C-alpha positions, 0 to 999 in steps of 0.5 A: 629527796629519797626516802626509804619506807619499810613495809612489814608483812604481818600475815603469819607464815606468808610466802612473801612479797613475791607471792602475787596472789596470796592475801596478806596484811601489811603494816607501814608504821609511818603511813596515815593509814598504816594497816593494809589488807590486800589480795596479793601483791600483783598490780591488779590485786585489790586491797585497802588501807586502814587506820588502827581503829578501823583495822580492829573492826576487821578482826575477822580478816585479821584472824583469817589471814593468820594475823591474830597475833598482831591484834594486841599490838593493834589495840595498843596502837589504837589507844595511841601507845608507842609500840616499838617495831622491835617488840613486834618483830620479836613477837613474830619471831617467837611465834613463827621462828623467823624474821618478820618479813620487811620490804623497803620501798623508795619514795621520791619527794 
């Protein structure tokens, strides 16, 4: 069975998923550890995935990676609140004037 998985690029004004060596913060709402920190998107770029509460402990990283705008959403998610992706997308658009970057990955089961 094929499943399509959206991965959102939370880092504000990031050059995009093709920027292999630019640090970034990602959000996969369906993952067990939905917040990702990476040194880029290249095959050898280090990174890690965190739960909402764990990611909040990395506040400095969020600030340094221009993802401070996402912290209020992260706090709500950590409390167990359902935050619609449309609300996050609107906040990103209002702040940066463009759509929240999203890449669809395919996963096979």
